[in-house]
PLY file of the C-alpha trace (Angstrom):
ply
format ascii 1.0
element vertex 281
property float x
property float y
property float z
element edge 280
property int vertex1
property int vertex2
end_header
-29.66 49.10 -10.87
-26.61 50.03 -9.04
-27.85 48.18 -5.52
-28.95 44.92 -7.76
-24.67 45.44 -9.47
-23.32 45.39 -5.96
-25.63 42.48 -4.69
-24.81 40.68 -7.95
-20.69 41.50 -7.49
-21.45 39.92 -3.66
-23.27 36.58 -4.62
-20.69 35.96 -7.22
-17.40 36.92 -4.86
-18.39 35.12 -2.02
-16.74 32.35 -0.25
-18.70 29.13 -0.10
-19.34 27.77 2.44
-20.28 24.35 1.13
-17.22 24.15 -0.50
-15.36 25.40 2.45
-16.70 22.57 4.89
-16.66 19.62 2.35
-12.40 20.48 1.77
-12.53 20.72 5.62
-14.05 17.51 6.96
-13.21 15.44 3.98
-9.33 15.95 5.17
-9.81 15.95 8.45
-10.85 12.58 8.47
-7.53 11.62 5.98
-5.60 14.17 8.74
-6.76 11.37 11.66
-6.02 8.12 9.44
-2.47 9.92 8.71
-2.27 10.68 12.51
-3.43 6.19 13.08
-0.77 5.30 10.37
2.16 7.25 11.45
1.49 5.83 16.01
1.01 2.48 14.36
4.20 2.50 12.42
5.97 3.86 15.29
4.76 1.45 17.56
5.48 -1.54 15.18
9.04 -0.15 14.44
10.13 0.69 18.21
8.59 -3.08 19.35
11.18 -4.82 16.73
13.54 -2.37 17.26
13.01 -3.69 21.40
13.13 -7.04 20.25
16.56 -6.88 18.43
17.78 -5.09 22.36
18.15 -1.53 20.41
20.24 -2.75 17.98
18.63 -2.75 14.83
20.29 -1.79 11.62
18.43 -1.92 8.59
20.05 -1.44 5.46
18.52 0.17 2.17
16.82 -2.96 0.94
15.21 -3.72 4.60
14.04 0.19 4.57
12.00 -0.40 1.62
10.79 -3.57 2.71
9.99 -2.79 6.03
6.01 -2.64 7.10
6.40 -0.50 9.97
8.78 2.27 7.59
6.22 2.01 4.76
3.45 3.06 7.07
5.56 5.94 8.80
6.26 7.24 5.56
2.39 6.76 3.89
0.69 8.29 7.24
3.42 10.94 7.45
2.14 11.90 3.74
-1.02 11.42 4.65
-1.02 13.76 7.56
1.40 16.67 6.21
-1.39 17.00 2.99
-4.71 16.62 4.28
-3.45 18.96 7.78
-2.37 21.47 4.52
-5.94 20.85 3.16
-8.04 21.49 7.03
-6.03 24.62 8.03
-6.32 26.06 4.44
-9.81 25.54 4.17
-10.64 26.65 7.49
-8.11 29.39 7.50
-9.05 30.71 3.50
-5.13 30.42 3.24
-4.38 30.62 -0.73
-0.67 29.02 -0.35
-1.76 26.15 1.10
-4.84 25.47 -0.90
-2.16 25.71 -3.76
0.37 23.25 -2.28
-3.15 20.85 -1.45
-3.99 20.29 -4.71
-0.86 20.48 -6.71
0.15 17.41 -4.14
-3.19 15.64 -5.15
-2.53 16.12 -8.88
1.35 14.83 -8.76
-0.75 11.75 -6.71
-3.38 11.39 -9.47
-0.71 11.66 -12.12
1.72 8.90 -10.30
-1.60 6.80 -10.05
-2.54 7.02 -13.77
1.24 6.28 -15.05
1.29 3.18 -12.65
-2.30 2.24 -14.11
-1.44 2.99 -17.64
2.22 0.31 -16.90
0.05 -2.26 -15.57
-2.82 -2.56 -18.24
0.15 -1.46 -21.30
2.71 -3.68 -20.09
1.77 -5.85 -17.71
4.24 -8.72 -18.45
7.46 -6.29 -18.21
5.44 -5.68 -14.87
5.29 -8.89 -13.74
9.02 -9.52 -14.48
10.34 -6.49 -12.76
8.22 -7.74 -10.05
9.86 -11.06 -10.00
13.30 -10.01 -10.62
13.20 -7.53 -8.07
11.17 -8.61 -5.50
11.42 -12.48 -4.77
14.90 -12.61 -3.46
14.36 -9.98 -0.91
10.76 -10.97 0.47
11.99 -14.75 0.55
15.61 -13.24 1.98
13.79 -11.52 4.87
11.07 -13.95 5.33
12.59 -15.07 8.83
14.13 -11.19 9.75
11.38 -9.22 9.87
7.87 -10.63 11.57
5.32 -8.39 9.91
6.69 -8.90 6.51
6.55 -12.61 7.28
3.29 -11.91 8.01
2.36 -10.62 5.08
3.86 -12.94 3.06
1.96 -16.21 5.46
-1.47 -14.57 4.90
-0.66 -13.57 1.07
0.26 -17.02 0.19
-3.06 -18.45 2.28
-5.89 -15.93 0.71
-4.52 -16.90 -2.90
-3.02 -20.20 -2.67
0.27 -19.76 -3.39
3.93 -20.95 -2.67
6.60 -18.58 -3.48
6.52 -15.32 -5.66
8.03 -16.33 -9.11
7.37 -18.78 -11.75
9.72 -21.07 -9.76
6.63 -21.24 -7.30
7.71 -23.38 -4.10
11.52 -23.94 -5.15
11.32 -20.31 -4.42
11.88 -21.07 -0.64
15.26 -22.61 -1.49
16.83 -18.67 -1.41
16.21 -18.03 2.27
19.10 -19.61 4.32
16.28 -21.60 6.52
14.70 -23.59 3.58
17.78 -24.21 1.40
18.26 -27.30 0.23
22.35 -27.90 0.59
23.68 -30.02 2.23
25.74 -27.65 4.33
22.32 -25.91 5.81
21.92 -27.26 9.32
18.77 -25.98 9.74
15.63 -28.39 10.82
13.60 -26.71 8.12
15.69 -27.80 5.37
14.02 -28.23 1.75
11.01 -26.83 3.82
8.25 -24.77 2.68
6.32 -22.43 5.22
3.11 -23.89 6.41
1.16 -21.09 5.02
1.81 -22.97 1.11
0.34 -26.29 3.02
-3.49 -27.15 1.38
-4.66 -28.23 5.16
-1.99 -26.76 7.78
-4.49 -26.95 10.60
-3.90 -30.39 12.19
-7.44 -32.39 11.79
-7.64 -34.10 15.39
-6.40 -30.59 17.38
-7.50 -28.43 14.73
-4.54 -26.45 15.25
-1.48 -25.09 12.65
0.97 -28.09 11.97
4.13 -25.66 11.11
5.64 -29.17 9.65
3.16 -29.47 7.48
5.89 -28.11 4.60
8.81 -29.96 5.97
11.09 -31.43 2.98
8.81 -30.20 0.24
11.40 -29.15 -1.82
12.64 -32.58 -2.26
9.53 -33.63 -4.36
8.61 -33.81 -7.72
5.80 -31.57 -8.87
2.92 -33.90 -8.99
4.31 -35.48 -5.26
4.24 -31.73 -4.03
1.18 -30.86 -5.17
-0.86 -32.96 -3.79
0.53 -31.18 -0.10
1.22 -27.52 -0.79
0.54 -25.51 -3.20
3.01 -24.88 -5.96
2.18 -21.73 -8.32
4.08 -18.42 -7.44
1.95 -15.70 -5.69
2.85 -13.20 -8.63
1.28 -14.93 -11.41
-1.73 -15.86 -9.07
-2.45 -12.25 -7.87
-2.25 -11.52 -11.72
-4.54 -13.56 -12.86
-7.00 -12.57 -9.74
-6.73 -9.32 -11.22
-7.79 -10.11 -14.93
-10.55 -12.06 -12.87
-11.49 -9.24 -11.30
-10.78 -6.84 -13.73
-14.42 -4.41 -14.51
-14.47 -4.58 -10.21
-11.09 -3.36 -10.30
-11.58 -0.24 -12.90
-14.30 0.67 -11.63
-13.09 1.19 -7.94
-10.11 3.00 -9.52
-12.52 5.08 -11.61
-14.58 5.91 -8.78
-11.74 7.22 -6.38
-10.18 8.77 -9.70
-13.27 11.32 -9.58
-13.13 11.70 -6.33
-9.56 12.88 -6.44
-10.02 15.45 -9.39
-13.49 16.20 -7.26
-11.18 17.58 -4.44
-9.03 19.15 -6.76
-11.81 21.06 -7.98
-13.08 22.56 -4.88
-9.60 22.97 -3.95
-9.32 25.08 -6.96
-13.29 26.95 -6.75
-12.05 27.66 -3.22
-8.44 29.22 -3.79
-10.12 30.98 -6.61
-12.97 32.42 -4.59
-10.29 33.77 -2.07
-8.14 35.06 -4.11
-11.25 37.04 -5.80
-11.93 38.34 -2.35
-8.59 39.10 -1.96
-8.67 41.37 -5.17
-12.16 43.30 -3.78
-10.47 44.25 -0.64
-7.43 45.46 -1.97
-9.84 48.21 -4.18
0 1
1 2
2 3
3 4
4 5
5 6
6 7
7 8
8 9
9 10
10 11
11 12
12 13
13 14
14 15
15 16
16 17
17 18
18 19
19 20
20 21
21 22
22 23
23 24
24 25
25 26
26 27
27 28
28 29
29 30
30 31
31 32
32 33
33 34
34 35
35 36
36 37
37 38
38 39
39 40
40 41
41 42
42 43
43 44
44 45
45 46
46 47
47 48
48 49
49 50
50 51
51 52
52 53
53 54
54 55
55 56
56 57
57 58
58 59
59 60
60 61
61 62
62 63
63 64
64 65
65 66
66 67
67 68
68 69
69 70
70 71
71 72
72 73
73 74
74 75
75 76
76 77
77 78
78 79
79 80
80 81
81 82
82 83
83 84
84 85
85 86
86 87
87 88
88 89
89 90
90 91
91 92
92 93
93 94
94 95
95 96
96 97
97 98
98 99
99 100
100 101
101 102
102 103
103 104
104 105
105 106
106 107
107 108
108 109
109 110
110 111
111 112
112 113
113 114
114 115
115 116
116 117
117 118
118 119
119 120
120 121
121 122
122 123
123 124
124 125
125 126
126 127
127 128
128 129
129 130
130 131
131 132
132 133
133 134
134 135
135 136
136 137
137 138
138 139
139 140
140 141
141 142
142 143
143 144
144 145
145 146
146 147
147 148
148 149
149 150
150 151
151 152
152 153
153 154
154 155
155 156
156 157
157 158
158 159
159 160
160 161
161 162
162 163
163 164
164 165
165 166
166 167
167 168
168 169
169 170
170 171
171 172
172 173
173 174
174 175
175 176
176 177
177 178
178 179
179 180
180 181
181 182
182 183
183 184
184 185
185 186
186 187
187 188
188 189
189 190
190 191
191 192
192 193
193 194
194 195
195 196
196 197
197 198
198 199
199 200
200 201
201 202
202 203
203 204
204 205
205 206
206 207
207 208
208 209
209 210
210 211
211 212
212 213
213 214
214 215
215 216
216 217
217 218
218 219
219 220
220 221
221 222
222 223
223 224
224 225
225 226
226 227
227 228
228 229
229 230
230 231
231 232
232 233
233 234
234 235
235 236
236 237
237 238
238 239
239 240
240 241
241 242
242 243
243 244
244 245
245 246
246 247
247 248
248 249
249 250
250 251
251 252
252 253
253 254
254 255
255 256
256 257
257 258
258 259
259 260
260 261
261 262
262 263
263 264
264 265
265 266
266 267
267 268
268 269
269 270
270 271
271 272
272 273
273 274
274 275
275 276
276 277
277 278
278 279
279 280
């Protein structure tokens, strides 16, 4: 009977290899992804810096909207947290596992809070985005090539122009596109080519970057024949509502995956602690 009790104790208190290596391999993938994000972010940032003759000075607003800096921050967080998960699982380090599971729990709570705000107060969230993002994104359109590419991609994919309820008229906030009489730019009163309904030249198939010229001087009905006139935030909001079940399904799967990994990390941490208590006795 005593032999059975010893065997039973060993079975309960051993380190589960499946749990250990599941956490390790899961985090190893994200550790690599984090490293790639950091590498790409650094490359993009220094290419941009080099393009300005090493005189790039960013204020707080530009840093928040700079894609390369966002990639650096996201990559660094992924790299650090995943590294803690990898090493914590492989070396059976309970301190690193506690740090790892705490970070995942914070991410989960933050995601849950953002999702709740988005579903409970959609109009307020939309209003905040329009108020704080529109002018800055429009203003920095030509200052940041990465941001310009993302805005052009979004306008082409969602068939929209500008961000707010003002739609295509948002582009008057950009120094190159504004309609003031003192604006010397050849793009005065224009919108980017990505707003155009048919940006490609019929004969050559090449993008006609002048297709949005003088669009802001047209009435809405006239402009609608030539360009997309609705702001991207409202269009994306309608797209989200149209695909709500798919988005909710993906979000649920991601949430359960996070909770499952947190459970595995806490389980492994508990097994390690039990092993330590056996050694101390």
